[in-house]
C-alpha positions in Angstrom: 39.8 124.5 129.2 36.9 122.0 129.5 36.7 119.0 127.2 33.4 117.9 125.8 33.2 114.1 126.0 31.1 114.0 122.8 33.8 115.8 120.8 34.8 114.2 117.5 38.6 114.5 118.4 40.5 111.2 118.1 42.3 109.8 121.2 45.9 110.8 121.5 47.2 107.3 122.4 46.1 104.1 120.9 46.1 100.9 122.9 48.8 98.3 122.2 47.6 95.2 120.3 47.0 92.0 122.1 49.9 89.5 122.1 52.5 92.2 121.5 55.7 90.2 122.2 54.7 87.5 119.7 54.4 90.1 116.9 57.6 92.0 117.9 59.9 88.9 118.4 60.9 88.6 114.7 62.1 92.2 114.7 64.2 91.7 117.8 65.8 88.6 116.3 66.4 90.4 113.0 68.0 93.4 114.7 70.3 91.0 116.6 71.3 89.2 113.5 72.1 92.4 111.7 74.3 93.6 114.6 76.2 90.3 114.7 76.8 90.3 111.0 78.1 93.9 111.2 80.5 93.1 114.0 81.7 89.9 112.3 82.3 91.8 109.0 84.2 94.6 110.8 86.4 92.0 112.7 87.3 90.3 109.4 88.1 93.6 107.7 90.3 94.7 110.6 92.1 91.4 110.6 92.9 91.7 106.9 94.1 95.3 107.4 96.4 94.3 110.2 98.0 91.7 108.0 98.6 94.1 105.1 99.9 97.0 107.4 102.5 94.8 109.1 104.9 95.4 106.2 108.0 97.4 106.9 107.6 99.6 103.8 105.0 101.0 101.4 104.0 98.9 98.4 106.8 98.9 95.8 109.5 99.7 98.4 112.4 97.2 98.6 113.2 96.0 102.1 116.4 94.1 103.1 118.2 93.8 106.4 120.5 96.8 105.5 118.1 99.1 103.6 114.5 99.9 102.9 112.6 102.2 100.6 113.0 103.4 97.0 114.1 106.5 95.2 112.2 108.1 92.3 114.8 109.1 89.6 112.6 112.2 88.8 113.1 113.7 92.4 116.2 115.4 93.8 116.5 114.1 97.3 118.3 115.6 100.3 120.6 113.2 102.2 122.0 112.9 105.7 124.1 110.4 107.7 124.2 109.6 111.4 122.8 107.4 114.2 119.1 106.9 114.1 117.4 107.5 117.4 113.8 107.6 118.6 112.0 110.8 119.3 111.0 114.0 117.5 110.8 117.6 118.7 107.6 119.6 119.3 105.3 117.0 117.5 107.6 117.1 114.5 109.2 113.9 113.4 109.1 110.5 115.2 112.9 109.9 115.0 116.0 111.9 114.7 119.4 111.5 113.2 122.4 112.3 115.5 125.2 113.5 113.3 127.7 113.8 116.2 127.6 117.6 116.2 125.1 118.2 119.0 121.3 118.6 119.2 121.3 121.8 117.2 122.3 119.8 114.1 119.9 116.8 114.6 117.9 115.9 111.5 114.3 115.1 112.6 112.7 112.3 110.5 109.3 111.1 109.6 108.4 108.6 106.9 105.3 107.6 105.0 107.3 105.0 103.0 109.7 103.2 105.4 109.4 101.8 108.9 112.4 103.5 110.5 112.0 101.7 113.8 113.8 98.6 112.4 117.0 100.7 112.0 117.1 102.2 115.5 120.5 102.8 117.1 122.3 102.0 113.8 124.4 104.3 111.7 122.4 105.0 108.6 122.2 107.2 105.5 118.8 108.6 104.7 117.4 110.1 101.5 114.2 112.2 101.6 112.5 115.5 101.0 112.9 118.4 103.4 109.6 119.6 105.0 108.6 122.9 106.5 108.8 122.9 110.3 108.3 125.2 113.2 110.5 123.6 115.9 112.9 121.3 114.0 116.0 122.8 112.4 115.7 120.2 109.6 112.7 117.9 109.2 112.8 115.2 106.5 110.3 112.8 105.0 112.5 109.7 104.4 112.1 107.8 101.2 115.0 105.4 101.7 117.3 104.4 104.5 120.5 102.3 104.3 122.8 101.1 107.1 126.4 102.4 106.6 129.6 100.8 107.9 
């Protein structure tokens, strides 16, 4: 295809204006300020979140050296007693309760209310709700844990 130089078609590219960096400089500085403010805000929010998430229990749960959690009087809880050890089974539970009757009778535990790690290797009684599981014989969401003598 041959182009006619006298054609009224506008050029595809325009030339850049003279003194381009002087006109673009405020936009570069503005973008940098926006990024720095965003990073600073995210850092402050994450620092506050770390402070509030360091609690050993959910809001409203009582925490002492011998117990943690709370029981809702309107819910019927299951209970079990044994030595609290780390580790679940097949991605179910983060801890398990050794009831001195072999691995078949372990109670696998998870908790959205209590930090169970502060009771590791202690004999405890737990109260919670039984959850459906595929690998664990008994999987419980713990609402309260208490050290037993």
